[in-house]
C-alpha positions in Angstrom: 121.4 80.9 114.9 118.6 79.4 117.1 118.0 75.8 117.5 115.0 75.6 115.0 117.2 77.5 112.4 120.0 75.1 113.0 117.8 72.0 112.6 116.3 73.6 109.4 120.0 74.2 108.0 120.9 70.6 109.0 118.0 69.3 107.2 118.8 71.1 104.0 122.4 69.9 104.2 121.1 66.4 104.7 118.6 66.8 101.7 121.2 68.3 99.5 123.7 65.4 100.4 121.1 62.8 99.7 120.4 64.3 96.3 124.1 64.4 95.3 124.3 60.7 96.0 121.4 59.7 94.2 119.1 59.5 97.4 121.5 56.6 98.6 120.6 56.5 102.3 123.3 54.1 102.9 126.0 56.7 101.6 128.4 57.5 104.6 128.0 61.1 103.9 124.4 61.0 104.0 124.4 58.9 107.2 126.8 61.5 108.8 124.5 64.3 107.8 121.4 62.5 109.1 123.1 61.7 112.4 124.1 65.5 112.8 120.4 66.3 112.2 119.1 63.7 114.6 121.3 65.1 117.3 120.2 68.8 116.8 116.5 67.5 116.7 117.1 65.8 120.1 118.8 68.8 121.5 115.8 70.9 120.3 113.3 68.5 122.0 115.4 68.9 125.3 115.8 72.6 125.3 112.3 73.4 123.7 109.7 70.9 124.5 107.3 72.8 122.6 109.4 72.1 119.5 108.7 68.5 119.6 105.1 69.2 119.7 105.1 71.1 116.4 
């Protein structure tokens, strides 16, 4: 799985988790999913600068 695919996968997980918890963005599971997605996005921006521009 490439970095773009990983970001999309984690985005899907975060949205699903948020839905599951009534879009409560303070829910610990939603926050954890969001942090993991943020880390993947930062990695993508470091590894593939063109990803940051899209």
